[in-house]
C-alpha positions in Angstrom: 0.0 0.0 0.0 1.3 3.4 -0.9 -0.1 6.7 0.6 -1.2 9.2 -2.0 -2.1 12.9 -2.3 -4.2 14.7 -4.8 -2.0 17.6 -5.8 -4.7 19.9 -7.0 -6.8 19.3 -3.9 -4.1 20.4 -1.4 -4.4 23.8 0.4 -2.0 25.6 2.7 -1.5 29.0 4.2 1.0 30.3 1.7 1.8 29.6 -2.0 5.2 28.4 -1.0 3.8 25.9 1.5 1.1 24.9 -1.0 3.8 23.9 -3.6 6.1 22.3 -1.0 3.6 19.8 0.4 3.2 17.6 -2.7 6.9 17.8 -3.4 7.7 16.6 0.2 5.1 13.8 -0.1 6.5 12.6 -3.4 10.1 12.7 -2.1 9.5 11.0 1.2 6.4 8.8 1.4 3.8 8.6 -1.3 2.5 9.2 -4.8 1.2 12.5 -5.9 -1.4 12.8 -8.7 -3.8 15.3 -10.1 -7.5 14.8 -9.8 -7.8 13.4 -13.4 -4.9 11.0 -12.6 -6.6 9.7 -9.5 -10.0 9.2 -11.3 -8.2 7.2 -14.0 -6.3 5.2 -11.4 -9.5 4.3 -9.6 -11.1 3.2 -12.9 -13.2 6.2 -13.8 -13.2 8.2 -17.0 -13.6 11.7 -15.4 -17.1 12.2 -16.9 -18.9 12.0 -13.5 -20.9 9.1 -14.8 -19.8 7.0 -11.9 -22.0 9.0 -9.6 -25.3 7.3 -8.9 -24.2 4.0 -10.5 -25.4 1.1 -8.5 -23.8 -2.4 -8.3 
């Protein structure tokens, strides 16, 4: 199992800290992806069609 962070869903108090967080995660402990990359990794196509789908 690898921890992950969604880079464009990270917020911080300063722009410098905002950019540093994903860089630190990637360098030390996990994977960093954008929202579209996470959706694809989880098997979605990004269209939002997954919402409301029942198994």
